[in-house]
Each structure stands twice: as C-alpha cells, then as structure tokens.
N, C-alpha and C positions, 0 to 999 in steps of 0.2 A: 236220407237223408240227403237233397243235393248240396253240391258244393258250397261253402261258405261262401259270403261277400265280405270282402275284406277293406274297401275302400269307401267311404261318401260318395267320391266321384261313381264307381261302379255302381252304387244303388241310384244314385241323379238320373244314370243314363238307363237304369232296369225299368224307373218310372215310368221314364218318355218311351221305355219299347228299343231302346236304339241299342248297335253295337259300337264298337270301339270306332269302327271305319264309318259310321252315322255319325258321331260323337268331332270327328275329325274335317268330314266333310260340311258338318252344320256351324265352326271354328273357323274353317277356310271362307266359308259366306261372310260371316261376322268380320274378318280377314279385309274381304276384298271389298264389302263397305265402308269400310276405312281406308283404302285403296294401298292395302298391304299385300304382300304375291300372296301369302299363307297365313295358317293358323298353328298350326301344329302336325304332327303324325303319326302313324298307330304307337311306333316305337316310345314318342314323350307319352302318350296317352297312359302306354302302360308301367311307362316309370312310375308317374304321380301315381297309377292306383295300388302299385305296388312298394308305394310309402318311400321308393329309391331315391326322389326328388319331387321338389317343390316348383309348382309352377313360377316363372316371374310375374312381377307386377302385369306386365302386358296380356299374359298368356292369360293370368286371371279375370281382367278385365275381359277378354273375346268369349271366356268359358261362362263369363256371368251372363254374357249379353245373349248367348248360346239357351241359355236356359233363363232368362227372363227376371233377374235376380238385382233388384235395385243396389245402385253400389253403397247405400246406406250398409248394406248388411254385411258387406267385403269386410269395411271397416270395424265395425260392431263385434262379429263373431271371428274375422282371421281365419285362413285355410287351413282345414278344408271342409269347415263346420257351417260357413254360409248357404253352401250347394241347397238344395231342392231335398226333402227329406228330413231336414231337422225338428230332433221332436223339443221340447223343455218340460220341467219339471211342472208338474202341477203347487199350488201354493198348498205348505203348510196348513191344515184344520182339516177338523170331522167329517165337512163336507165332500171333501175331497177324498178321504181313505177309500170307500168301497169301489168307487174310479178305479184310482188306481191300482188297489188287487187285482179287480178284472183286466186290465190295462197287461198288468203282469201276466197275465196267465193267458193273455193273447198271444204273449210275445213268449212266450216260452219255448215254440220250435223255429223262432224270427232266424234268417241264416249269417244276418248282419256280424260281424267278430272285430267290429272298432266301437269305439267308445260309443255311450247312448247320447250323453251330454255335452257340451261346449266344454271348455275351461268355465268360459260367462256366467253359464248357466250353472255349472258345479258350483262356483262359489257365491253365488246368489243364495244358492239351494242351504250350502253350509252356515251364509250370513243369516238365513232366515231362521234356520235350526236353533241358531249359538241366540236369538233375541229374541224367539216366538217363547213364551210361555203355554203349556196345554191350558187347554180351557175344559172348561165342565163338562164331560160325557153324558149326553142327555139318555135319559133312560130308553129303550125302544119298546113301545107300548102294542104293538101288533103283532100278527103272526103269533106262530105256534112259541110255547115258553121254553127257553132253555134251560134246564136245571143245572145244580151245580155239583149234579154227579156225572151228566154228561162232560161237562167241559173238565172236570176230573179224569176221565177215561182220552178223552182228547188231548191230554197235557202230558198223561203215562206213555198211549202210544207215542207221543212225539218224542219222548226220550227215549223211549225202548230203539226206535227210528236212525235215533239219531247217536245212541250207543254202540249201535252194530260195529264188529269189528269193520276196517275199514274193506276187505277182502270182499264184504256181504254188502255194503251199503251200495256199492256199485250197480245194484239189483233193484235198489229199493225208490229209488226218484220218480218213479209213479205212482207207489204207495204218500211218497211226500208231496207230489200235485196235488193230488187226490185228496188228500189231509189237508190244502191249502185253500183248494175250492170247497170243501164243505165248511171248513169253519169261516170263508170270507160270507157264505152263504146263509149261516146265521149271524153276523154280522149284520147281513144287510136282510134278513127277512122276520129274525125269531123275536121273543118277546123274552126281553131282560132289563137288571135293572143295570145301576151303573158299575159297582163292583163284579159283577159277573162282562158287563161289555168290554171292562179295563184286563181283566183276564182274557176275553177273546182276543182283545188287541194285539195283546201282548203275545200269548201263542200265533197270532197270523206273522206276527212281526219277527219271532222267530223260526216261522217253517221259508217265510221268505227270504229271509237271510238264508238259509242252508238251501233251501230250490236254486238260489242266485250261485252260491259257490258252486255247485253241480256245476252248473251254465259256463262258469268263471272257465274251471277244468277242462269243459270239452271244446273252450277257448268263441262261445259263442257271445260276446260278450255284451254287446246289444240287450239278450235277453236278462242277462245278470244285470246289467244298469237296471233295468226297470221293476225286477224283484227286488233290487233292493231301493230304488225308489219307494215300490208299493212297503216298504218293510221300515223306513224312515216314517211314512204316515202315519202306521200302525203304529210305531213305538211312540210317537208324539201322541195319538188318540190315548194313549192308554197311560201317558206321564212317565215313561221308562227314558229319563236323559242317558241313563245308561246304555242301554242298547243303542238310542239312536244316534251318539258318541261312536261305536263300534260298527254303525254301517258307514256313519263316514269314513273311519278307519279304512272298511272294506274297499270304499271308492276310492280312497286314497293308494291301498297296495294296486287298483287294478290300473291307476293312471301311472304307476310307477310302472306297473309291467308291461304299459303299452306307451310306454318313454314320456310319458308327460309328467314329471318328475317334481316340474314347479306348479301344475295343479295338484299335487298331492305334499307337496310344502303346505300349500294354502287351505286345501281339507282339515290335516289332519292339527293346525293352528286352531281352528273353529274346534274339531272334535276335543283336546284336550283342555277346553273352556267349560264344557262340560261335565269332566268325571273325573272322580274325587278318591277312588281306591286304584292304591298305588298300583296294584297289577295292572288294573287297567292303563295309567301313566305308562308304566313301564312301558307296553305294547305300543303305544300310540307314539311315545319318545322313539321309541325303538326301526318303527316304520318312518317316522319323518327323519332319522339319523341316515339312512338307506338313501330314501331320494335326496338330502344334502350331498350324500357322497358320490352318487351320480353325478348331479351336476357340478362336483369340485369342490364343493364347499365345504375346506378342508376344519374350518373353525369352528362352522355350527356342526359338522357332524358329530365330530369329537366331544360336544357342548352335550348333545341329546344322548350321544351312547353313556357319557357319565352320568347321566338324572337318570337313563334308563336303569343302569345298571344299581344306582342309588333307591329308587323306586320297587325295585322289583325285593330289597333287599329289608322292607321296611316288611315287620310284623302286624298286618293287618287284624284286626280283629274280627271282622265280617270276612266271610268267601267270598271268594273274586264274582264278577257277575259271568253267566255262564258263556258267553260270547268271547271271552279271556280267557277261561279257566287254565286253557292246556298251555298257555306260557307260562315259562319255565328258565332256569339257569340253558340249559341245552339251546334254546330260540335267542337268548341272548348271542351265546358264544358265537352260535355257528351265522348271524344275520350280523354282528360286529366284523365276523371273520370277513365278508363279503365284500363292507362297508372297507375294509382296508383294501381289498383285491382292488376297488374300483380307485383308493385312491393310492394306486401303485405301493404299496407296503407288501408283495406276497410270502414272505416269512413268518411276518407276526400272522397272515391270514393263514395260514397254514396250518399254523397253531392253533389259535379260537377254532378254526372248525372243525379241529381233529379231536379237542376238548368238549364242545359240544355234542360232538357225534355220540362221543363217547357215554356222554347224559342223556344224550334222548331213550325214552320209554320202547321197550318194543313194538307194542299196540301201534307206535304211531308211524305206518307203515309210508303213507304218501308223504308224510313227511322227510320221513328217510329217504326216498326217493329223490324229493325238492333236493335235502341237503348234500344226495350225494354227487349229484352235478355241480354245487360249491366247489365240492371238495376236488371234484375233478379239472376245475378252471383252475384252483389253486398248482394240481400236480402241471399242468402243462405249463404254466409261466414260467413252472420252474422246471422245464424242459424234461418231468419226470414222466415219458411218455409213455414206456410200462402199468405203471401206477394209476397213469389217468385211465387207459384204454379198461383196466381189473372193474375201478369203481364207477365206469360210467358204463358197462356190461352190467354191473348189480343193478344201476338204476331202473338199467332196461329193462332187465328179467321181473325187476319186483313191479316196474309200471306195468310190463304185458300182465300179472297175473292180478293184480289190484285192480287193474283199467284205470289208470291215472293219464289220461291224454296231457297233463298240466306235463308231467315228468318227461314225458318221450318230446315235447314240442321242446324242452328245454337240451337233452340230450341232440337233440337236431342242430339246435343251436354250437353245439360246439363241434359239430362235424368240420367244419374248414379249419379248423385250428388241427387238428389231424391229419389234414391232407398233407401237410411237407413232410409227413415224418410215414409215410406209406411203406419203406421201406421196415419199419420198427415191427419185430415180433406182433402177430395179431391187429394191427390199424385195418391191412387191406380188408381181413376178415369183419373187422367192426362195423367198418363202414359199407362194408359189403350188406352186412346184415339191416342198418338203418336203411339202406335205401328199402330193402325187400321188406321194410315194416309199412 
C-alpha cells in the first residue's frame, strides 16, 4: 500500500497534483499579488503537513487564495478542515443508508490518516442523531426474496468472525469486508419485510463498525470514519439507539486519539443522551473522562470517573449491548490510571494501571498491548527505566505477534522519552529494534 496521506494540506496538494515546491510557488505568487515578498518555504509547508505547526492567519489567507477557497469557509470550519477535499456526513435517514454503505466500502483503502469530518460536521451529525427518531423502515418489494434462514446464517457467520482470537482476526478483514458488501447488496436489491430489513441494517451497522476499527488500528482514519458513518446510518435505519451511541463513542475515541479531545467531549455528551444500559454509560463516561484529562479539566474528569465507576457497579437485568459487552473493571482501572497520568498524579496512576492489568482477561491480547504502553509511560514518569523497557518490549512482542499496528504506534510515541536513558541497560537495543520495525 502507498504511504499514508497524513494531513489535509497534503491531500489538497495531491488533488491538484502539486508537490510541496509547487505549493510554495503558488503561495509566493499570491503573496506578490498583495505586495509581499514571499508566502512560505518548503520547511514551513513540511511543518504544517506534519502537524508540528499551524499557519498563522496571513499564511492561511494565502493558502486559501492558492486553492480558491472562499473566506467564509475558513471562518466556518477552521484549520485545516476548510481545505479542498473536505467531506460532509450524509443526513441521517433511510434514503441515505445504502449510499453511505457504498461510500464506506469505496473508502476502505483510502490512504488518508486524518479525521474524516471536521469538528463542526461531527458535532452536527451527533446532534442530528440525538434529536432524530428513526422512521418506519419501508419494505423492499423488488428483487430476490431474503428469507430468515439466510439472515440467520449471515448473523451467525458475523458472530464467529468477530469471536475469533485476536491473533486470527488480523487475517479475516477481507472476509468481513466481503460480508459487509453482501449485506449491503441484500439491503439494496433484496425483497424483504420490515422485520428482516431491520435485522439486515443492524448487521450492516455491526459489520461496518468492526471494519472501521480494523482501519483505525491500521492508522487509516479517513476510512474508519467513513465506515462508522455508514454504521451510524444503518443503526439509525434499524432503530438501534444503543448501537448508534456506540458509534458516536467510536468517533469520540478517534478524536481524542488524534488530538481533538474537545470534539470528543461534545460527541460523548450526545451519545450519553441516547443510552440507558449502565455498562454502556460507564464506557461513555470513561471515554469522556479521558478527553477531559487530556484537556486538563480535573473537576470534569474526576466527576466522570466517579460516575463511570458507579454505573459499572450496577447489576443490570439485561446483558450489555454487544459493542460494549467487553467493558469491565480492568478497563475502568487502566483508563483511570491514564487520566491520572495526564493530570500529573503518576504514583496513583501506576497503581491503578497495575490493578487493571491484573484483572484483564488473557484473551484480550490487543487491549493488553495497548495497556502495556500506558504502564510503560507510568514507569518512565517515575524514572523506573528498566521496568519501562521491559513492559514496552513485551507490548512490541505482542503487537508483532497479533498484527496490531496501533500498539506499535503507541510504542513508537514512547521512543523520545527513552532517548535520555541510552546508558541504561537495554535501552540502546530497544531503540535499535524500534527503528528496524
């Protein structure tokens, strides 16, 4: 696969078939039209495209002129989401579900590694979901009949694929993609009643969510967002409010991961308005606590952590929705520890993370790999470097075995923190191994 496109500016250049040098030339032309000596150089463009610096207002005006973008869009969307190539989510509704599914499947191999939608677009989508009641699903009267036995088989096959051990699931993504394509075709071309239609849409929502997480793990965030948009459309068509809330939560997790914690807080507020199961509420509150911690909002973070713990302790009569059935005390403990690390309480953080690691079921290998990097960060902040090297190496071993690029990315992010400790046993070898990955 080609190298990922990591920034909307790089994608806007690609749409015009411009190199960085070509963009610099266009910016300099725009600058001269305004009596300025120059617009930018390649070093500045590189910093913008690697998310290391945001262009100032004058530079953004020159970029907008080079790409023929109206000033109103700069004000509406903010940097960098006003650039050419911006996508907008489709309105929620049965009329758009199939198109969203097809768009998602076309985007499955997209090279863009930045968020699909701007903050304002995601906010609008979440608000629409929170206030829109699913309509009656019209029966599909044309095409070949879709009977209950076929839907039973599709649902059972989907369950078997998602229930495979983590190490095996890395090999099944093409099967999941094909499964989603089959369900989409049945929704579009089959003949079925309302009850069967809801089952098909619910299955499409589940498959699109899972396929989106695979792309997320691969760092292909644009494709993940398109698949989750399709999942939200399908969940809405099926009348499945719980699953829709879960998809909004996935968008929020992605936003926090990509440094947009403020977007995450807004998404999760809307998601919480649509769920009642205590396990689901606990997960959403925990993810919002993580976003608050990243933003440095101690009071809001502690409040959500307390509420998440209380919700998880509720003995619910019904099982948790499938998208959050894995949520448990281990997740609460480790993510609470991450919050405490972000808020400058490393000793308490390490204790909570260790508690969660001890509780985590052995079958959740990918989660263990992620949690090990959190544990390593805690050790580094306590200057317990040898232990940090040990658990980071364990995470890298696990990520390599199960095919978990997200874990590898987290390990790579820790590398600069190890640099000052090159004289500590094991650190030079670990850094060399990381460079070879």
